[in-house]
TIVEXMAR-516283 format. One record per residue (C-alpha): residue in three letters; y, x, z. Coordinates in steps of 0.5 Angstrom, whole numbers, plus 500, padded with zeros to 3 digits. Layout:
ALAYXZ...
END
This chain:
MET461484481ASN463485488SER462479493PRO467477499ALA461479503ASP462486500PHE469487502ASP468484509GLU462489510ILE467495508VAL472492513GLN468492519SER465499518LEU472501517ARG475498523ALA469502527CYS471509524ARG473514528ILE473520523CYS480523524ARG479522532ASP472525533ALA471529527PRO478531524ARG477535517TYR485537517GLY488539523GLY488536530PRO485530532LEU489523531PRO493523538HIS491516540GLU485511539PRO484509532ARG486502530PRO485501522ILE489496519ILE488493513GLN489486509GLY485483503SER479479501ALA475480494THR480474491ALA486478492ARG490479486LEU496483488CYS494490492ILE500493496ALA498501496SER502503502GLN503509506ALA500508513PRO502503519GLY508505523THR509504531ARG510497531GLY504496526HIS499500530ALA501496536ILE501489533GLY495490528ILE498488522PRO501491516PHE509491515PRO511487521ASP518491522ARG524491518SER521495512GLY516489511ALA522484511ARG525488505LEU519489502ARG518481502ALA525481499TRP523486494LEU517481492GLY520475493LEU515473498ASP515469504GLU511471510ALA506466509THR504468502PHE505476504TYR500475509ASP495471505ALA489475505SER486471499ARG492473495VAL495479497ALA491486499THR495491503VAL491498503PRO494504506MET493511504GLY491512512HIS489506515CYS491508522PHE498510525PRO498518524GLY503519530GLN510522530ASP512529529ALA517533533LYS523529531GLY520523532GLY518521524ASP512519522LEU507524520PRO503523513PRO497519512ARG491522515ARG487525508GLU480524511CYS482516510ALA483516503GLU477521502VAL472516505TRP475509504ARG479508499ARG475508493PRO470503496ILE475499498LEU478498491ASN472497488ALA471491493LEU477488490PRO475486483ASP480481482VAL486485483GLU491485477LEU497489480ILE497495485LEU504497488LEU504504489ILE509505496GLY511512496GLN509518494TYR502519497ALA500513494GLN503515487ALA500522488TRP493519489HIS493513484LEU497516478GLY494524479ASP497528473ASP502522472PHE505523478ARG510529477ASP517531479GLY517527485LEU518520487THR524519484ALA522521477THR516517477VAL519511479LYS524512474ARG518512469TRP516505471ARG516501465ASP511506462ILE507506468LEU507499468SER505498461SER500503460PRO493501458ARG490502465ARG487496469PRO489494474ARG496495472ILE500500477LEU508500479PRO511505483LEU516503488PRO520507494HIS518506501PRO522500503SER524503510TRP531503512ARG531510512ASN532510504ASN538506504GLY541512501TRP536513495LEU537505494LYS545507493GLN544513489ASN539509484PRO542502483TRP537501477PHE532500482GLU535493484ALA538491478GLU532493473LEU526494476LEU526488482PRO527482477VAL521484473LEU517485479ARG519478482ALA517475475GLU510478475ILE509476482ARG512469481THR507468475MET501471479MET502467485SER503461480LEU496462477ASP493463484GLY496456486
END
């Protein structure tokens, strides 16, 4: 079983990573200096598999410091102190550095190099994780493989089957909490009415056991 030192050593190596800047495998180099963002410890029981840091996360150096984070914490029923408690909650993006923006000012997809090099070692160093939340299509595609089909909405609609499957850790797909998804939430009221109460109950039980 991995020890806390294993996770800390991996994070130390990750923070020194410059692959997407100095030796990119897909497309051009990262358009700014790398600033890998990650949160966690070997004792974390909840893992948030997010997409990639945004501009504010890149500037501050922590995951979800923006309105998307406020919405995500509301979805989970967690206050900031618990959300940022690395002994309980790990946040492991598909791409650990802000990927830059496209011509329209939207965030680019997570750098593919990052998951190829770092994802499996980091997840292996989180032995106590019981539940992984898959935020957005990139995390869902990587973690679910062939079970990610017909797009994000169809995948999230199958949340009951995915959550109850025998895979360990358990997995729950979610849309991204960005305010750009307000339309999606209005079109899919079952998400807030049916999925979120189950998610919050899972989180309450998990954090109660931690306490």
